[in-house]
C-alpha positions as CSV (number, residue, x, y, z in Angstrom):
1,X,38.5,-12.3,-5.0
2,X,38.8,-13.0,-1.3
3,X,35.6,-13.0,0.7
4,X,35.5,-11.4,4.2
5,X,35.5,-14.0,7.0
6,X,32.1,-15.2,8.2
7,X,30.3,-14.3,5.0
8,X,28.2,-17.0,3.5
9,X,28.6,-17.9,-0.1
10,X,25.4,-16.8,-1.9
11,X,23.7,-19.0,-4.5
12,X,23.0,-17.3,-7.9
13,X,19.9,-15.2,-8.0
14,X,16.9,-16.6,-9.7
15,X,16.0,-14.2,-12.6
16,X,12.3,-14.8,-11.9
17,X,12.7,-13.7,-8.3
18,X,14.7,-10.6,-9.4
19,X,11.9,-9.4,-11.8
20,X,9.2,-10.4,-9.3
21,X,10.7,-8.1,-6.7
22,X,10.9,-5.2,-9.2
23,X,7.3,-5.7,-10.4
24,X,6.1,-6.1,-6.8
25,X,7.9,-2.8,-5.8
26,X,6.3,-1.1,-8.8
27,X,2.9,-2.5,-7.8
28,X,3.3,-1.3,-4.2
29,X,4.4,2.1,-5.5
30,X,1.2,2.5,-7.6
31,X,-1.1,1.6,-4.7
32,X,-3.0,4.8,-3.8
33,X,-1.8,5.7,-0.2
34,X,-2.1,9.4,-0.5
35,X,0.2,12.0,-1.9
36,X,2.9,12.7,0.6
37,X,6.4,13.8,-0.3
38,X,7.8,11.6,2.6
39,X,6.5,8.3,1.0
40,X,9.4,6.0,0.3
41,X,10.0,5.0,-3.3
42,X,10.1,1.3,-3.3
43,X,11.0,1.0,-6.9
44,X,14.1,3.2,-6.3
45,X,15.0,1.0,-3.3
46,X,14.7,-2.2,-5.3
47,X,16.5,-0.8,-8.2
48,X,19.5,0.3,-6.1
49,X,19.6,-3.1,-4.4
50,X,19.7,-5.0,-7.7
51,X,22.0,-2.5,-9.2
52,X,24.4,-3.2,-6.4
53,X,24.0,-7.0,-6.3
54,X,23.3,-7.7,-10.0
55,X,24.5,-4.8,-12.1
56,X,24.6,-6.8,-15.3
57,X,21.0,-7.9,-15.1
58,X,19.4,-4.7,-13.9
59,X,21.1,-1.7,-15.4
60,X,20.4,1.9,-16.3
61,X,18.0,0.9,-19.2
62,X,15.7,-0.9,-16.9
63,X,15.8,2.0,-14.4
64,X,14.8,4.4,-17.3
65,X,11.9,2.1,-18.3
66,X,10.6,1.9,-14.7
67,X,11.0,5.6,-14.4
68,X,8.9,6.1,-17.5
69,X,6.2,3.8,-16.1
70,X,6.2,5.8,-12.9
71,X,5.9,9.0,-14.8
72,X,2.9,7.7,-16.8
73,X,1.2,6.3,-13.7
74,X,1.6,9.5,-11.6
75,X,0.9,11.8,-14.5
76,X,4.2,13.6,-13.8
77,X,6.3,15.3,-16.3
78,X,7.5,12.6,-18.7
79,X,11.0,11.8,-17.8
80,X,11.1,13.1,-14.3
81,X,11.2,9.7,-12.6
82,X,13.2,8.3,-15.5
83,X,15.9,10.9,-15.0
84,X,15.9,10.3,-11.2
85,X,16.1,6.5,-11.5
86,X,18.7,6.7,-14.2
87,X,20.9,8.9,-12.0
88,X,20.3,6.6,-9.1
89,X,21.2,3.5,-11.0
90,X,24.3,5.0,-12.4
91,X,25.5,6.0,-9.0
92,X,24.6,2.6,-7.6
93,X,26.5,0.7,-10.3
94,X,29.4,3.1,-9.8
95,X,29.7,2.0,-6.1
96,X,28.5,-1.6,-6.4
97,X,31.9,-3.2,-6.0
98,X,32.7,-1.2,-2.8
99,X,29.3,-1.4,-1.2
100,X,29.0,-5.2,-0.9
101,X,32.2,-5.3,1.3
102,X,30.6,-3.1,4.0
103,X,28.2,-4.2,6.8
104,X,24.6,-3.1,6.8
105,X,25.1,0.1,8.8
106,X,28.0,1.2,6.5
107,X,25.9,0.3,3.4
108,X,23.1,2.5,4.7
109,X,25.5,5.4,5.0
110,X,26.7,4.8,1.5
111,X,23.2,4.6,-0.1
112,X,21.8,7.6,1.7
113,X,23.5,10.1,-0.7
114,X,22.3,8.1,-3.7
115,X,18.7,8.4,-2.5
116,X,19.2,12.1,-1.8
117,X,20.6,12.6,-5.3
118,X,17.6,10.9,-6.9
119,X,15.1,13.0,-5.0
120,X,17.1,16.1,-5.8
121,X,17.1,15.3,-9.5
122,X,13.4,14.8,-9.4
123,X,12.9,18.0,-7.4
124,X,15.0,20.1,-9.8
125,X,13.0,18.9,-12.8
126,X,9.8,19.8,-11.0
127,X,11.0,23.2,-10.1
128,X,12.4,24.0,-13.6
129,X,9.0,23.4,-15.1
130,X,7.3,25.7,-12.6
131,X,5.9,23.3,-10.1
132,X,5.7,24.4,-6.5
133,X,8.1,23.2,-3.8
134,X,6.6,20.2,-2.1
135,X,7.9,21.1,1.3
136,X,10.7,19.9,3.6
137,X,9.0,16.6,4.2
138,X,10.7,15.6,1.0
139,X,13.8,15.1,3.0
140,X,12.2,12.3,4.9
141,X,11.7,10.1,1.9
142,X,15.5,9.3,1.4
143,X,15.8,8.7,5.1
144,X,12.9,6.2,5.1
145,X,14.4,4.5,2.0
146,X,17.7,4.2,3.8
147,X,16.0,2.9,6.9
148,X,14.4,0.2,4.7
149,X,17.7,-0.9,3.3
150,X,18.4,-3.6,5.9
151,X,14.8,-5.0,5.5
152,X,15.2,-5.1,1.7
153,X,18.6,-6.6,1.9
154,X,17.4,-9.4,4.3
155,X,14.3,-10.1,2.2
156,X,15.9,-10.1,-1.3
157,X,19.0,-12.0,-0.3
158,X,17.0,-14.7,1.6
159,X,16.5,-17.0,-1.4
160,X,20.2,-16.9,-2.1
161,X,21.2,-17.8,1.4
162,X,19.4,-21.2,1.5
163,X,21.8,-24.1,2.0
164,X,23.0,-25.8,-1.2
165,X,22.0,-29.4,-1.9
166,X,24.3,-31.6,0.1
167,X,26.8,-33.6,-1.9
168,X,29.5,-35.7,-0.4
169,X,31.8,-35.2,-3.3
170,X,31.7,-31.4,-3.3
171,X,34.0,-29.6,-0.9
172,X,31.7,-26.5,-0.3
């Protein structure tokens, strides 16, 4: 596969770093900061990022597991977040080959519908079981998650961008 000009070769991701970021996102999600529908879902953002960059390591099964953990923590209908994260991961894995070729602005435009789809799946489940509509501030959450995409991308790709060990016999 030919790389676009100017892109740096990335080192392989450390599996410990990958799981640390997922667990950190989960920990930040369960910190009580109030119940607002506009709060960004950091687990969803981290799942999409790793689904795009490491689809063989973080797949739909892990998204389902993190969704169940979020359901248990929030006391939500069991499976509400699991369904949303599963749909989100499926869509992210479906576009992962195309997404890495775009710049950050184009990536943001590509992941915005994914975040909207995940929040829509969660909202539909809530409305089916008779919960009330949380309000139009729910639309802000996917927008905030999309706005956090460049920050997440910079932070989570930083360990892979470090220069490799110098070796006089290696051409790269």
